[in-house]
N, C-alpha and C positions, 0 to 999 in steps of 0.2 A: 585343487592343484591341476594345472594344465597337464595334458597327457604327455607332452614333450618333456617336461620337467620330471614327471613321474617316471618315464622311461629312463631318463638319465640316472636318476637316483637308484632305481631298481637295477639298472645295468651295472652301476658301480658296486652295489651290494653283491651281485652275482660274480663280478670279477674278483672281489676280495674273498668271497666264500670259495670260489673255484681255486684261487691261489693257495688258500689254506688247505684245501683238500689235496691239492697236488703235492704240497710239502709233506702232509701227513702220509700220503702214499709213498713218497720217497723215503721218509724216515722209517716207516713200518714195512718197507719192501713189499708193498701191495700194489702191483701194477694196475689192477682194476680201479682202485681208488685214485691213483695218479691220473689215469686216463679220464675218469669222470670229472676230476677237478679241472683238467685241461679243457675238456668240452664245455664245462660250465663257465670257465673264464672267457672262452671265445664267444659263447652265447651272450655273456654280459657285455663284452665289447661291442657286439652287434647291436644289442638293445640300447646301449648308450649312444651309439651313432644314430640310430633311428630317432631317439629323443632329440638329438642335436638338429637333425634335419627337420623334424616337426616344429621345433622352435623357430628355425629360419623361415619355414613356410607359413608360420602363424597358426598352426593347428592347435 
């Protein structure tokens, strides 16, 4: 699998995982878990964009 596609897939996975953590933090009233989820969601978005750029550049 090309690294661009791999980054996109992993980025989407981290976005979903982060969103679930964020929701769990809200429901459980755990601000640390909510913050970790938000961070992971943002990291997933960044990784997904990197994968898109790699696909455009042909890497």
